[in-house]
C-alpha positions in Angstrom: -10.5 84.7 -45.2 -9.2 84.8 -41.5 -8.3 88.2 -40.0 -4.5 88.3 -39.6 -4.5 91.0 -37.1 -6.0 88.8 -34.5 -3.0 86.6 -34.9 0.1 86.4 -32.5 3.6 87.6 -33.8 7.2 86.7 -32.4 7.1 89.1 -29.6 3.9 88.0 -28.5 4.7 84.3 -28.9 7.8 85.0 -27.1 6.0 86.7 -24.2 3.7 83.5 -23.9 6.4 81.1 -23.7 8.4 83.5 -21.2 5.4 84.1 -19.1 4.6 80.4 -19.2 7.9 79.7 -17.6 8.3 82.6 -15.3 5.6 82.3 -12.8 5.8 83.0 -9.5 7.7 79.9 -8.4 10.9 81.7 -9.6 10.7 84.3 -7.0 11.3 81.2 -4.8 14.0 79.5 -6.9 17.0 80.3 -4.2 15.2 78.6 -1.7 13.6 75.7 -3.4 17.1 74.8 -5.0 19.4 75.2 -1.4 17.1 73.0 0.2 18.4 69.9 -0.9 21.5 71.0 -2.8 24.7 73.1 -2.4 26.0 75.6 -4.8 28.2 73.2 -6.5 25.5 70.5 -6.7 22.8 73.3 -8.1 25.6 74.1 -10.9 25.7 70.5 -12.2 22.0 70.7 -11.8 21.5 73.5 -14.4 24.2 71.8 -16.7 22.1 68.7 -16.9 18.7 70.5 -16.9 20.1 73.1 -19.4 21.3 70.4 -21.8 18.3 68.2 -21.4 15.6 71.2 -21.6 18.0 72.3 -24.9 17.0 69.2 -26.7 13.3 69.5 -25.4 13.0 72.9 -26.8 15.1 71.9 -29.8 12.5 68.9 -30.6 9.4 71.7 -30.3 11.3 74.1 -32.4 11.9 71.4 -35.1 8.5 69.9 -35.1 7.0 73.3 -35.4 8.9 73.5 -39.1 9.0 69.9 -40.1 5.1 69.1 -39.4 3.4 72.8 -39.3 0.3 71.2 -40.0 0.4 69.9 -36.4 -1.8 72.8 -34.8 -1.4 72.9 -30.8 2.0 70.8 -31.1 1.7 68.3 -27.9 -1.6 66.5 -28.7 -0.9 66.7 -32.5 2.6 65.2 -32.2 1.0 62.3 -30.0 -1.5 61.6 -32.5 0.4 61.4 -35.6 3.1 59.6 -34.1 1.3 56.9 -32.0 -2.4 57.1 -32.7 -5.8 58.8 -31.5 -5.6 57.3 -28.2 -2.1 58.4 -27.0 -2.9 61.8 -28.9 -6.0 62.1 -26.4 -3.8 61.1 -23.8 -1.5 64.0 -24.1 -4.0 66.3 -24.6 -6.0 65.0 -21.6 -2.9 65.0 -19.2 -1.5 68.2 -20.6 -5.0 70.2 -20.0 -5.1 69.1 -16.2 -1.5 69.5 -15.8 -2.2 73.2 -16.7 -5.4 73.0 -14.5 -2.8 71.6 -11.4 -0.1 74.5 -12.2 -2.8 77.3 -12.2 -4.0 76.3 -8.6 -0.1 76.1 -7.9 -0.1 80.0 -8.7 -3.4 80.6 -7.0 -1.7 79.2 -3.8 1.6 81.2 -4.3 -0.5 84.4 -5.0 -2.6 84.2 -1.9 0.5 83.5 0.1 2.1 86.8 -1.5 -1.1 88.7 -0.6 -0.2 87.7 2.9 2.8 90.0 3.3 0.3 92.9 2.4 -2.6 91.5 4.5 -0.9 89.7 7.4 -2.9 86.8 8.7 -5.7 86.7 6.0 -4.1 84.6 3.5 -1.4 82.6 5.5 0.0 79.5 3.8 -1.9 80.4 0.7 -4.7 77.8 1.3 -6.6 79.0 4.4 -10.8 79.9 3.7 -9.8 83.7 2.4 -6.8 82.2 0.3 -9.7 79.8 -1.3 -12.4 82.6 -1.8 -9.4 85.0 -3.2 -8.4 82.4 -5.8 -11.8 81.4 -6.4 -12.5 85.2 -7.8 -9.2 85.2 -9.8 -9.9 82.0 -11.6 -13.5 83.4 -12.7 -11.8 87.1 -13.6 -9.2 85.2 -15.7 -12.3 83.1 -17.3 -14.2 86.6 -18.2 -10.7 88.0 -19.7 -9.9 85.1 -22.0 -13.7 84.9 -22.9 -13.4 88.5 -24.6 -10.8 87.1 -26.8 -7.1 85.3 -26.9 -5.5 88.2 -28.7 -6.7 90.8 -26.1 -5.3 88.3 -23.2 -2.2 88.0 -24.7 -1.9 91.6 -25.0 -2.5 91.8 -21.4 0.1 89.2 -21.0 2.9 90.8 -22.8 2.4 93.8 -20.3 2.6 91.5 -17.6 5.8 89.8 -18.6 7.7 93.1 -18.8 6.0 94.0 -15.3 7.1 90.8 -13.6 10.7 90.9 -15.3 11.8 94.3 -13.9 11.8 93.2 -10.1 14.0 90.3 -11.2 16.2 92.1 -12.9 16.7 94.7 -10.1 16.9 91.7 -7.9 19.9 90.3 -9.9 21.8 93.6 -10.5 21.6 94.3 -6.5 22.6 90.9 -5.5 25.6 90.6 -8.3 27.1 93.8 -6.8 26.7 92.6 -3.2 28.6 89.2 -3.7 31.4 88.3 -1.2 33.5 85.5 -3.0 34.6 84.2 0.5 30.7 83.3 1.0 30.4 82.3 -2.4 33.0 79.6 -2.4 32.0 78.4 1.4 31.1 74.7 1.4 30.6 74.6 -2.4 30.0 70.8 -2.2 27.5 70.6 0.9 29.8 68.3 2.8 30.8 70.3 6.0 28.6 71.2 9.3 29.1 74.9 9.8 26.9 75.6 12.8 27.2 79.3 12.4 26.1 79.9 8.7 23.4 76.7 9.6 25.3 74.5 6.7 25.1 70.7 7.6 26.1 67.7 5.3 23.7 67.2 2.5 24.3 63.4 1.4 26.0 62.5 -2.0 26.4 64.7 -5.2 24.0 62.6 -7.1 21.2 62.9 -4.6 21.7 66.7 -4.2 21.2 67.0 -8.0 18.5 64.2 -8.0 16.7 66.3 -5.4 16.3 69.5 -7.6 15.0 67.8 -10.7 11.4 68.4 -10.2 12.0 72.0 -9.2 14.1 72.7 -12.2 11.3 70.9 -14.6 8.7 73.2 -13.0 10.3 76.2 -13.9 10.8 75.2 -17.6 7.3 73.8 -17.5 5.5 76.1 -20.4 8.4 75.9 -22.7 6.0 74.6 -25.1 3.7 77.6 -24.9 4.2 78.8 -28.3 3.6 75.2 -29.9 0.3 74.9 -28.0 -0.9 78.2 -29.5 0.6 77.8 -32.7 -2.8 77.7 -34.4 -3.0 81.5 -33.4 0.3 82.3 -34.8 0.9 84.9 -38.0 3.5 82.6 -39.3 4.3 79.1 -38.4 8.4 79.9 -38.6 7.9 82.2 -35.7 6.8 79.5 -33.3 10.2 77.7 -33.2 12.0 81.1 -32.8 9.9 82.0 -30.1 10.4 78.6 -28.1 14.4 79.0 -28.3 13.9 82.6 -27.6 11.9 81.7 -24.4 14.4 79.0 -23.4 17.5 81.0 -23.6 16.2 84.2 -21.5 14.7 82.0 -19.3 17.9 79.5 -18.4 20.3 82.5 -18.0 18.0 84.2 -15.7 17.3 80.6 -13.7 21.0 80.1 -12.9 21.5 83.6 -11.8 18.9 83.3 -9.7 19.8 80.0 -8.1 23.5 80.7 -7.6 24.2 84.4 -6.9 22.4 84.3 -3.8 25.2 82.1 -2.4 27.2 84.9 -2.8 25.6 86.7 0.3 24.0 83.8 2.3 24.7 80.2 3.1 23.2 77.0 1.8 21.6 76.5 5.2 20.6 80.1 5.5 18.9 80.0 2.0 17.0 76.8 2.9 15.2 77.9 5.7 13.9 81.1 3.9 10.2 81.6 3.9 8.6 82.1 0.3 9.4 83.9 -1.7 13.0 83.6 -0.7 14.1 86.4 -3.2 12.2 88.9 -0.8 13.9 87.8 2.4 17.5 88.0 0.3 16.7 91.4 -1.2 15.3 92.8 2.2 18.7 91.7 3.8 20.6 93.7 1.5 18.7 96.6 0.8 15.9 96.8 3.4 12.0 97.0 3.9 11.8 97.8 0.1 13.2 95.0 -0.9 10.8 92.8 0.8 7.8 94.7 -0.9 9.1 94.8 -4.4 9.6 91.0 -4.6 6.3 90.1 -3.2 4.7 92.5 -5.4 6.6 90.9 -8.2 5.2 87.6 -7.2 1.9 88.9 -7.6 2.5 90.1 -11.1 4.0 86.9 -12.2 1.4 85.0 -10.9 -1.3 87.0 -12.5 0.4 87.0 -15.9 1.3 83.5 -15.8 -2.2 82.3 -14.7 -3.5 84.2 -17.5 -1.4 82.7 -20.4 -1.7 79.3 -18.8 -5.2 79.6 -18.9 -5.3 80.3 -22.4 -3.2 77.2 -23.2 -5.2 74.9 -21.2 -8.5 75.8 -22.9 -6.6 75.7 -26.5 -5.8 71.9 -26.1 -9.3 70.0 -25.5 -10.6 72.7 -28.3 -8.3 71.6 -30.5 -8.3 68.0 -30.0 -12.6 68.3 -29.9 -12.4 69.7 -33.6 -10.2 66.7 -34.7 -12.6 64.2 -33.2 -10.2 63.1 -30.2 -12.1 65.1 -27.3 -16.1 65.0 -27.3 -17.5 67.4 -29.7 -18.9 69.9 -27.3 -15.6 71.1 -26.3 -15.0 72.6 -29.8 -17.6 75.4 -29.2 -16.1 78.7 -29.5 -17.9 82.2 -28.9 -18.0 85.2 -31.5 -14.6 86.3 -29.9 -12.9 83.1 -31.3 -12.4 81.9 -27.6 -12.7 78.1 -26.8 -15.8 79.0 -24.5 -16.7 75.8 -23.4 -13.3 74.2 -22.7 -12.6 77.2 -20.8 -15.6 76.9 -18.9 -14.9 73.2 -18.0 -11.2 74.0 -17.2 -12.3 76.7 -14.6 -14.8 74.8 -12.9 -12.1 71.9 -12.6 -9.8 74.8 -11.0 -12.3 75.8 -8.7 -12.6 72.0 -7.6 -9.3 71.6 -7.1 -8.9 75.2 -5.2 -11.4 74.0 -2.9 -9.2 70.5 -2.3 -6.0 72.3 -1.5 -7.6 73.6 1.4 -6.9 70.1 3.3 -3.3 70.4 2.6 -0.7 71.2 4.8 2.0 72.0 2.2 -0.6 73.0 -1.1 2.6 74.5 -3.0 5.0 71.6 -3.2 1.9 69.2 -4.0 0.7 71.2 -6.9 4.6 71.6 -8.0 5.3 67.6 -7.8 1.8 66.5 -9.3 2.3 69.2 -12.4 5.8 68.1 -13.0 4.9 64.3 -13.3 2.0 65.0 -15.2 3.8 66.8 -18.0 6.5 64.5 -18.5 4.7 61.7 -20.6 4.0 64.5 -23.0 7.4 65.6 -23.2 8.8 62.1 -23.9 6.2 61.4 -26.7 7.1 64.5 -28.4 10.6 63.9 -28.5 10.0 60.2 -29.4 7.9 61.2 -32.0 10.7 63.6 -33.5 13.0 60.5 -33.6 10.3 58.3 -35.2 9.7 60.8 -38.2 13.6 61.0 -38.6 13.7 56.9 -39.4 10.9 57.5 -42.1 12.1 59.6 -45.2 8.7 60.4 -46.4 7.9 62.3 -43.1 10.9 64.4 -42.6 11.6 67.3 -44.7 14.7 67.4 -46.5 14.9 71.6 -46.7 14.8 72.7 -43.2 17.5 74.2 -41.0 18.1 70.7 -38.9 19.2 67.7 -40.9 17.9 64.3 -40.4 20.6 63.3 -38.1 20.7 66.2 -35.9 16.9 65.9 -35.5 17.5 62.0 -34.4 20.0 62.9 -31.8 17.7 65.5 -30.7 14.9 63.3 -30.1 16.9 60.5 -28.7 18.7 62.7 -26.1 15.4 64.5 -25.4 13.6 61.4 -24.7 16.5 60.1 -22.6 16.2 63.1 -20.7 12.7 62.7 -20.0 13.1 59.3 -18.8 15.9 60.6 -16.5 13.2 63.0 -14.9 10.9 59.8 -14.6 13.4 58.4 -12.5 14.4 61.7 -10.5 10.6 62.3 -9.8 10.2 58.7 -7.9 7.3 56.5 -7.6 5.0 58.3 -5.4 3.6 61.3 -7.8 4.0 58.9 -11.0 1.4 56.6 -9.6 -1.0 59.6 -8.7 -0.4 60.4 -12.2 -1.4 57.2 -13.5 -4.8 57.6 -11.7 -5.7 61.2 -13.3 -4.5 59.8 -17.0 -6.8 56.4 -16.3 -9.9 58.7 -15.6 -9.5 59.9 -19.1 -10.5 56.5 -20.8 -14.1 56.7 -20.6 -13.8 60.4 -22.0 -12.2 59.1 -25.1 -14.6 56.3 -25.6 -17.1 59.0 -25.7 -15.4 61.1 -28.1 -14.6 57.8 -30.4 -18.3 56.9 -30.2 -19.2 60.7 -31.3 -16.9 60.7 -34.1 -17.4 57.3 -35.7 -20.5 55.5 -34.3 -19.7 52.8 -36.5 -16.1 51.9 -35.1 -16.2 51.7 -31.4 -13.5 49.0 -30.8 -10.2 50.0 -29.8 -7.3 48.6 -31.6 -5.4 45.8 -30.3 -2.6 48.1 -29.0 -5.3 51.0 -27.7 -7.0 47.8 -25.9 -3.6 46.7 -24.3 -2.4 50.1 -23.4 -6.0 51.0 -21.9 -6.0 47.6 -19.6 -2.4 48.2 -18.6 -3.3 52.2 -17.8 -6.4 50.8 -15.8 -4.6 48.6 -14.0 -1.7 51.2 -12.9 -4.7 53.6 -12.1 -6.0 51.0 -9.7 -2.9 50.7 -8.1 -2.2 54.6 -8.0 -5.8 55.1 -6.4 -5.0 52.3 -3.7 -1.4 54.1 -3.1 -3.3 57.3 -3.0 -5.7 56.2 -0.4 -3.0 54.3 1.7 -0.5 57.4 1.6 -3.0 60.6 1.7 -1.8 62.3 4.7 1.9 61.9 3.3 1.2 63.1 0.2 -0.9 66.1 1.3 1.9 67.2 3.7 
C-alpha cells in the first residue's frame, strides 16, 4: 500500500499552483505591462486574460474530476484525446517549456543579486551570473532528489515568504494613490513631456502587446494537475487550481494598476527590473528597494523549485506509459524521478550557458516559454470539448454539466488561438524547431514499448511530416534572425 503521508494535500497543492505562477517576473509586472499599454488598455487586457484563463483553469478543474485516471494532466489529456504522438509532443513541449522558464528565473535571480553585489551579476547573464545560476540548478537537483514531499514543504514556506513583500507593496501603494495621477492619460493617446507619456498606438495593439506578459504570469496554473499523481485526493486538484487562479488574478491586477496612482505610464515603462523595487523606494525610501529585491530572490528560488519538480514529473510519467524512452521512468528510493531530473538539469545547464550570448535574456526566455506552452493549453481545452461530444466519456455525476464543460472547452480553445495570434510568427517558428526535435525521441520510445509496431499511423505520419517541414522553416528563420531574436 502506498504511504499517503508522502502525498500532497490541498494547501500544498495550492502552494504548488501559486508558486508556479508567482515567480520573480511578478515583481517586474508594473514595468512589463506599462511598456506597451496605458492603464485603460491594461484593464481591458486583464479582463480578456481573466476570462480566458478562467476557461483554461476551469478546463483543468473539470478534467481533474472527469478523468481522475489521467495523472500528470497535460500529457495524459493529449494522449487520451489525440493519440500517443500528440501526447508525446505535449509532454515534450511542456517539459522543455519548463526548462526555459527556469532559466528565465535564473536570469532574474542573478539580476536581483546584482543589487546586493553591484557589478558582479549585471544583466543576469554575465560570466558570474552563469556560474551562480549553474550552482542553483544543481542545488535544486539534489534537494528534489531527496524527495518530492520534502521539496513541496520547502515550497510552501517559500510561497508564504514571497507573498509578504507583495502584500506590503500593495498596502503602501494603495494608500499612496493620487486620483489625479491615476486618471491621467488613461488611454495612452497624449504627449505629456513632463511625465514622459507619449501616444502608444491603437487600443488593440496596446492590449495585444501585453498578451505574452499576461500569459507568462499564468503559466503554472496547471501545476496541481501536473503533480496530481502525488495528490492525497484527486478532488483537491481542481480546488487547488481554482484557488490558485483567483488569488493570483487579484494580485496581478492590483500590481499592474495601483502603481499608476503614483507614477505615469512613461515613468513606469522605463523603470529597471524589478520595477516594484523602484516604485516602493520612491515612496518609502531605500528599505523599499531592499525589500522588493529580496522578495524577488525568495520568489525565484521558490518557483524554480516547484517548476523543477513539475518538469521532472512529465517525462517520468510519460516513460511509465511508454511514450518517452523507458530510462526516464527510473526513480530513486525517495520516490523522485531521478533520471528525468538529471536530464532536465543538464538541459537547463546548457541553456543557461547559451543565454550568455543574449542581450535581453529575460525577454527571450519569457517569449519562448509563452509560445511553447500554448499548444499544450489548446490541446487540453480541445480535449475537454471532445469528451463532451461523446456520452460514454463524460461522467454525468460531477459538478459541471456537459453543456457548461463544452462551453468551457470551446472558449478556452478560442482564447488559446487568440494568444497564438498575439504572440506573432517569430517565436512560434522557434517553437516548431523545438517540437520537431522530439520526433526521433518519440520513435525511440515507440520502438522500446512495441518493437513489432514501429510504423506511424497515417495521421501521425502526416502530422510528423508537417511538423518537420515547419521545424526546418523555423530553423532557417532562426539562423537568419539570430541577432534580432537574441536581443
